KOLRO-463419 format. One line per 2 residues: number of its first residue (from 1); their letters; for each residue z, x, y of C-alpha. Coordinates in nm, 3 decimals. Example, Ala and Ser with C-alpha at 12.3 -4.5 7.8 and 13.67 -1.06 7.14 Angstrom:
1> as> 0.780/1.230/-0.450  0.714/1.367/-0.106
***
This chain:
1> xx> 0.036/0.032/0.006  -0.087/0.133/0.368
3> xx> 0.163/0.160/0.639  -0.098/0.146/0.912
5> xx> -0.192/-0.158/0.921  0.121/-0.399/1.031
7> xx> -0.024/-0.707/0.864  0.050/-0.541/0.496
9> xx> 0.412/-0.571/0.567  0.563/-0.883/0.532
11> xx> 0.914/-0.855/0.427  1.147/-0.570/0.470
13> xx> 1.472/-0.479/0.308  1.747/-0.305/0.508
15> xx> 2.018/-0.121/0.236  2.269/0.028/0.440
17> xx> 2.647/-0.108/0.230  2.902/-0.007/0.467
19> xx> 3.024/0.062/0.738  3.114/-0.079/1.055
21> xx> 3.008/0.204/1.289  2.711/0.341/1.082
23> xx> 2.572/-0.011/1.090  2.590/-0.005/1.483
25> xx> 2.444/0.346/1.426  2.132/0.201/1.282
27> xx> 2.043/-0.049/1.494  1.806/0.173/1.714
29> xx> 1.637/0.224/1.434  1.590/-0.122/1.270
31> xx> 1.447/-0.219/1.648  1.192/0.031/1.667
33> xx> 1.071/-0.112/1.292  1.083/-0.455/1.372
35> xx> 0.872/-0.355/1.713  0.630/-0.220/1.455
37> xx> 0.579/-0.480/1.257  0.684/-0.814/1.388
39> xx> 0.591/-1.079/1.187  0.786/-0.922/0.896
41> xx> 1.108/-1.078/0.744  1.386/-0.809/0.749
43> xx> 1.660/-0.870/0.501  2.001/-0.629/0.548
45> xx> 2.172/-0.538/0.167  2.526/-0.471/0.272
47> xx> 2.873/-0.469/0.140  3.049/-0.836/0.203
49> xx> 3.285/-0.678/0.461  3.047/-0.586/0.706
51> xx> 2.848/-0.912/0.616  2.931/-1.064/1.003
53> xx> 2.776/-0.731/1.172  2.447/-0.725/0.957
55> xx> 2.422/-1.062/1.050  2.429/-0.970/1.440
57> xx> 2.151/-0.710/1.369  1.860/-0.785/1.633
59> xx> 1.598/-0.891/1.357  1.797/-0.958/1.073
61> xx> 1.694/-1.247/0.886  1.896/-1.309/0.606
63> xx> 2.175/-1.056/0.420  2.205/-0.976/0.063
65> xx> 2.574/-0.867/-0.059  2.639/-0.600/-0.304
67> xx> 2.989/-0.488/-0.348  3.017/-0.314/-0.705
69> xx> 3.005/0.018/-0.574  3.334/-0.022/-0.418
71> xx> 3.497/-0.140/-0.693  3.654/0.018/-0.997
73> xx> 3.420/-0.106/-1.298  3.317/0.030/-1.630
75> xx> 2.982/0.209/-1.606  2.866/-0.035/-1.832
77> xx> 2.961/-0.305/-1.529  2.765/-0.152/-1.318
79> xx> 2.477/-0.040/-1.474  2.494/-0.456/-1.516
81> xx> 2.510/-0.463/-1.178  2.252/-0.268/-1.069
83> xx> 2.011/-0.417/-1.311  2.058/-0.725/-1.233
85> xx> 2.032/-0.731/-0.835  1.706/-0.550/-0.889
87> xx> 1.598/-0.799/-1.065  1.664/-1.000/-0.764
89> xx> 1.561/-0.798/-0.514  1.249/-0.800/-0.716
91> xx> 1.121/-1.106/-0.714  1.175/-1.150/-0.323
93> xx> 0.872/-0.895/-0.330  0.960/-0.652/-0.046
95> xx> 0.678/-0.414/0.100  0.944/-0.179/0.272
97> xx> 1.260/-0.033/0.179  1.448/0.132/0.468
99> xx> 1.718/0.314/0.315  2.050/0.477/0.533
101> xx> 2.224/0.592/0.210  2.157/1.005/0.096
103> xx> 2.286/0.886/-0.318  1.960/0.913/-0.466
105> xx> 2.088/0.545/-0.666  1.967/0.370/-0.361
107> xx> 1.612/0.457/-0.428  1.639/0.408/-0.787
109> xx> 1.756/0.048/-0.659  1.441/0.017/-0.467
111> xx> 1.196/0.182/-0.751  1.333/-0.052/-0.970
113> xx> 1.341/-0.365/-0.753  0.948/-0.293/-0.713
115> xx> 0.928/-0.229/-0.376  0.607/-0.016/-0.301
117> xx> 0.695/0.163/0.001  1.076/0.357/-0.013
119> xx> 1.204/0.607/0.358  1.538/0.738/0.316
121> xx> 1.766/1.050/0.304  1.634/1.252/-0.017
123> xx> 1.941/1.443/-0.206  1.814/1.702/-0.410
125> xx> 1.504/1.634/-0.643  1.333/1.342/-0.533
127> xx> 1.203/1.119/-0.795  1.253/0.744/-0.603
129> xx> 1.133/0.805/-0.248  0.725/0.779/-0.093
131> xx> 0.857/0.829/0.245  1.158/1.070/0.190
133> xx> 1.330/1.239/0.488  1.550/1.567/0.474
135> xx> 1.914/1.508/0.559  1.999/1.674/0.861
137> xx> 2.418/1.709/0.918  2.375/1.895/1.282
139> xx> 2.184/1.615/1.447  2.326/1.306/1.577
141> xx> 2.382/1.010/1.297  2.152/0.764/1.514
143> xx> 1.866/1.042/1.554  1.899/1.088/1.161
145> xx> 1.795/0.691/1.141  1.508/0.726/1.360
147> xx> 1.424/1.035/1.136  1.333/0.759/0.890
149> xx> 1.120/0.564/1.100  0.938/0.823/1.227
151> xx> 0.831/0.928/0.871  0.690/0.591/0.853
153> xx> 0.515/0.667/1.207  0.685/0.450/1.400
155> xx> 0.828/0.541/1.722  1.147/0.543/1.866
157> xx> 1.254/0.263/2.152  1.539/0.471/2.214
159> xx> 1.907/0.522/2.110  2.085/0.217/2.275
161> xx> 2.319/0.005/2.051  2.243/-0.320/1.975
163> xx> 2.378/-0.650/1.827  2.329/-1.026/1.914
165> xx> 2.605/-1.243/1.915  2.545/-1.589/1.804
167> xx> 2.667/-1.749/2.084  3.039/-1.867/1.955
169> xx> 3.227/-1.597/2.071  3.316/-1.637/2.429
171> xx> 3.488/-1.930/2.300  3.637/-1.844/2.012
173> xx> 3.746/-1.550/2.228  3.894/-1.793/2.442
175> xx> 4.047/-1.974/2.242  4.283/-1.749/2.057
177> xx> 4.331/-1.543/2.410  4.454/-1.874/2.530
179> xx> 4.669/-1.907/2.246  4.820/-1.529/2.291
181> xx> 4.891/-1.586/2.711  4.627/-1.315/2.805
183> xx> 4.378/-1.451/3.069  4.034/-1.314/3.004
185> xx> 3.896/-1.319/3.335  4.113/-0.993/3.440
187> xx> 3.940/-0.859/3.183  4.173/-0.667/2.988
189> xx> 4.193/-0.294/2.884  4.172/-0.283/2.488
191> xx> 4.339/0.002/2.278  4.259/0.029/1.909
193> xx> 4.560/0.278/1.838  4.444/0.239/1.451
195> xx> 4.125/0.283/1.242  4.041/0.533/0.993
197> xx> 3.981/0.273/0.690  3.714/0.215/0.538
199> xx> 3.687/0.092/0.150  3.742/0.346/-0.056
201> xx> 3.883/0.581/0.202  4.171/0.676/0.471
203> xx> 4.106/0.879/0.753  4.423/0.809/0.923
205> xx> 4.431/1.213/1.116  4.140/1.038/1.337
207> xx> 4.447/0.852/1.509  4.607/0.990/1.822
209> xx> 4.999/0.960/1.823  5.106/0.593/1.859
211> xx> 5.420/0.766/2.096  5.142/0.875/2.374
213> xx> 4.956/0.590/2.319  5.309/0.444/2.420
215> xx> 5.289/0.663/2.757  4.934/0.595/2.810
217> xx> 5.080/0.220/2.820  5.332/0.257/3.054
219> xx> 5.041/0.429/3.300  4.762/0.156/3.268
221> xx> 4.735/-0.197/3.463  4.871/-0.499/3.267
223> xx> 4.694/-0.699/3.066  4.674/-0.415/2.783
225> xx> 4.497/-0.553/2.443  4.641/-0.437/2.124
227> xx> 4.366/-0.451/1.864  4.297/-0.422/1.487
229> xx> 4.272/-0.517/1.154  4.602/-0.634/0.957
231> xx> 4.739/-0.303/0.864  4.726/-0.255/1.211
233> xx> 4.924/-0.473/1.296  5.270/-0.284/1.254
235> xx> 5.145/-0.034/1.428  5.082/-0.232/1.722
237> xx> 5.365/-0.481/1.673  5.546/-0.100/1.746
239> xx> 5.353/-0.003/2.098  5.416/-0.405/2.207
241> xx> 5.790/-0.324/2.134  5.754/0.013/2.315
243> xx> 5.584/-0.061/2.612  5.625/-0.472/2.700
245> xx> 5.905/-0.620/2.452  5.936/-0.912/2.676
247> xx> 5.681/-0.943/2.887  5.355/-1.068/3.009
249> xx> 5.192/-0.728/3.001  5.065/-0.585/2.641
251> xx> 4.948/-0.855/2.412  4.894/-0.774/2.008
253> xx> 4.615/-0.950/1.823  4.638/-0.703/1.583
255> xx> 4.495/-0.839/1.236  4.533/-1.199/1.418
257> xx> 4.115/-1.210/1.466  3.796/-1.295/1.275
259> xx> 3.503/-1.073/1.347  3.359/-1.352/1.570
261> xx> 3.691/-1.343/1.799  3.724/-0.998/1.757
263> xx> 3.351/-0.954/1.969  3.424/-1.177/2.218
265> xx> 3.683/-1.030/2.327  3.536/-0.691/2.377
267> xx> 3.272/-0.836/2.510  3.513/-0.966/2.789
269> xx> 3.685/-0.613/2.794  3.666/-0.386/3.098
271> xx> 3.714/-0.049/2.900  3.831/-0.019/2.510
273> xx> 3.998/0.280/2.411  4.052/0.470/2.063
275> xx> 3.918/0.702/1.820  3.658/0.711/1.604
277> xx> 3.623/0.394/1.469  3.391/0.096/1.354
279> xx> 3.539/-0.167/1.669  3.450/0.133/1.910
281> xx> 3.092/0.129/1.837  3.111/-0.274/1.837
283> xx> 3.243/-0.218/2.216  2.951/0.011/2.268
285> xx> 2.683/-0.236/2.087  2.799/-0.516/2.315
287> xx> 2.753/-0.309/2.611  3.144/-0.293/2.678
289> xx> 3.227/0.118/2.846  3.448/0.260/2.569
291> xx> 3.679/0.623/2.566  3.664/0.792/2.264
293> xx> 3.957/1.019/2.151  3.780/1.288/1.931
295> xx> 3.992/1.516/1.714  3.866/1.610/1.319
297> xx> 3.467/1.444/1.401  3.254/1.548/1.619
299> xx> 3.125/1.320/1.914  2.826/1.567/1.911
301> xx> 2.723/1.397/1.570  2.821/0.990/1.650
303> xx> 2.946/0.965/2.019  2.791/0.648/2.172
305> xx> 2.507/0.700/2.418  2.469/0.629/2.761
307> xx> 2.674/0.698/3.079  2.938/0.421/3.053
309> xx> 3.079/0.615/2.719  3.271/0.876/2.742
311> xx> 3.471/1.091/2.503  3.748/1.374/2.513
313> xx> 3.779/1.633/2.247  3.940/1.937/2.246
315> xx> 3.718/2.103/1.967  4.005/2.335/1.829
317> xx> 3.896/2.632/1.626  3.932/2.413/1.299
319> xx> 3.755/2.144/1.457  3.524/1.944/1.337
321> xx> 3.683/1.929/0.985  3.529/1.585/0.921
323> xx> 3.129/1.628/0.911  2.852/1.478/0.697
325> xx> 2.929/1.813/0.427  3.261/1.749/0.399
327> xx> 3.325/1.437/0.339  3.196/1.465/-0.001
329> xx> 3.461/1.746/-0.017  3.697/1.637/-0.292
331> xx> 3.927/1.899/-0.215  3.937/1.770/0.096
333> xx> 4.107/1.472/-0.011  4.463/1.348/-0.127
335> xx> 4.345/1.080/-0.333  4.167/0.876/-0.058
337> xx> 4.320/0.998/0.196  4.139/1.267/0.417
339> xx> 4.387/1.510/0.535  4.436/1.825/0.765
341> xx> 4.379/2.110/0.585  4.568/2.351/0.838
343> xx> 4.891/2.055/0.820  4.903/2.098/1.220
345> xx> 4.686/1.811/1.312  4.636/1.990/1.631
347> xx> 4.266/1.827/1.710  4.482/1.561/1.845
349> xx> 4.825/1.656/1.894  4.699/1.874/2.215
351> xx> 4.502/1.588/2.365  4.800/1.514/2.652
353> xx> 4.830/1.156/2.783  4.748/1.272/3.136
355> xx> 4.438/1.400/3.019  4.358/1.058/2.858
357> xx> 4.527/0.857/3.138  4.293/1.094/3.373
359> xx> 4.003/0.914/3.228  4.087/0.654/3.227
361> xx> 4.122/0.593/3.587  3.768/0.801/3.622
363> xx> 3.596/0.531/3.469  3.800/0.262/3.579
365> xx> 3.734/0.372/3.930  3.374/0.408/3.925
367> xx> 3.287/0.055/3.760  3.568/-0.130/3.914
369> xx> 3.816/-0.110/4.223  4.119/-0.287/4.077
371> xx> 4.419/-0.045/4.070  4.474/0.174/3.760
373> xx> 4.845/0.206/3.887  5.082/-0.060/3.739
***
């Protein structure tokens, strides 16, 4: 099948099971793909916990779920799941698979699903891809996905992230904010103090110290919104009690929001602060300014592009230690926890409250005349 004529490409399968930040990083390449094949149906194969994000990627028609690679199952059960999915996909008669994983399993899935055009990262001996791209760990993640598009002779349309809101996010956010006593019209500052948790992998070394977050909050204007998932609720409760135990200046909604509500809240914030974690990428895709605190990972490889997004990174001698290569090095893990091999956590411990507070003031003063002092 020739890719030179867009009319030949009627059905496209995007393959990226996880995770939030990675899917957001793919959106520039998927935008270029949709512009090249505007009439094609574009479906997304992902895991269930990112379903609501994949559904909001511009141009996506349908989301197909596959959770088995993240389950503890026997090899026979895994093979059965693989073959069952390949059979289902083959019935859909896709013309092109755009694969965002390095593992050859996903190239094999596209091959056995009888998808004639298969583009993605080659890993070792390439057996299944006919448009392979060498995975370059030294370039930005977004540029890696764009390289796959370029292998299909699809030009870039820019590196800006994008998500399509469905229309109910604003009302959902307004409702949960009112229940909490939060006035969204004042455009709060959101903080994600947790994160670093993915299915099968924990990276708590990406977190700045909670005591420093507490000191930072005390220096910020009122209307601080603490966000996260259920596992972050205890941490955010500690921050609420440490900074505003009885007042109405700090609001803890960690673990209390759906994806719809979270997106609506992020859209209404004037700034989102946190580490290298999925919600910061969601905020960037919605056009909300971000301040990301980097430690073990490199902003040069993953930070959101554009002047509205700022990063602080001390880059001590051992940083970055969490890279596209080390993520597969099991010696860096204790069970499923990626650990600081120096046992110092200097990359984030050396980042001071004053440095972060100063960056916040600079961001707000450039965009908003509201005072940054309590």
